[in-house]
N, C-alpha and C positions, 0 to 999 in steps of 0.2 A: 466475522470481523470484529465484531464487539468482544467476544471472548478473547480472540487474539491479540487485541490492544492491551486487555487488562493483564493477560497472562505475562506479557512481556514489559509491563510498566516499570518494573525495577531497572531493566535495561534502557529503557526509554528516559528514565529519570537519569541514569549514569551518563548515556551519550549525549543527553541534551544540557546537562549540567544544570538542570531545574531541580528546586527542592520539590518534594512529593506534593505539597499544595500547589506550587506553581504548576507541576505537571497535570494535576487534576482539574485546575483552571482550564488548561490549554486543552486537555481532552476532552472537557466539557464543550469547548468551543467547537472543535472538530465534530465532536458526536452530534452536536445540534444541526450540523451540516450534512449529516450522512441519511441517505433515504435507504431504507432495507428493502430489497427487492428479491422478488423469487427468481432463483437461478435458472429457471426453464426459459428465462428471456433470452438466453444466450444460444444462438445457432451452432450447428455443427462446425459451419465454415468459420466462425469467429472462434470458436473453441481449438480447432486445428491452427489457426493463425496465433493464438495465445501459445500453443504449445510450442511452436516453432520458435517463438520468441525467447521462451524460458528453458527450453530443453537443454542448454549448454550449463546453464548455472543451476536450476532446480525445476524439474518437470512438476514438482508437487504445487508449483505456484501456478500452474496453468489455470485452474479456476478462478483466481484473483484476477489474472492478466485478462482472462475473456471476459469476464464480467467488467472490468475497468474499459476494456475496447468497446463492448455493447452499450455502456453508458455513456461513451465519449467523455471519461472521467480521467481523474488524476490519482495515480496510486502512490501511497505512503509507504514506505518501507526503511526499516532500520538496518537493512542489509547492504553493506557497501559493495559487495560482489554484484549483487542482483541491480542496485541502484546504477553502478557503473555500466553495467551490460546494457541495461534497458536505456540508459541515456545514450549510448552508442548506436541504439536502434531506432532513436527519434520517438522513444516512447514517452508519453506524458507521466513523469514520475518525479515525487519529491521525497527528500529526507527530513531528519529532525532540524537538521542545521538550516534548511531550506525555510522550515516553518519558523524557526527562530528569527529569521531575516525578513518576514512578511512584515 
């Protein structure tokens, strides 16, 4: 996840309309609240539930969705299609605009 965030930092900056410095401050706040965990905490049942939630948009998101479910957490995404789809599924998801409004 850490790598994914920084891999897409230019897109995040563009979409959020934040300067690079503002984005780095925001990312620092976000990362300070993230607990990195071993993926083995995800049960097979949860993994299948996650796959069913994201298979229509991007099945490659399954591990992220599964971990979010296992941790009863909120998923941050910059992908509008993923965000809109998960919102219709009552999934706990936020995007950059949501963060800016916090």
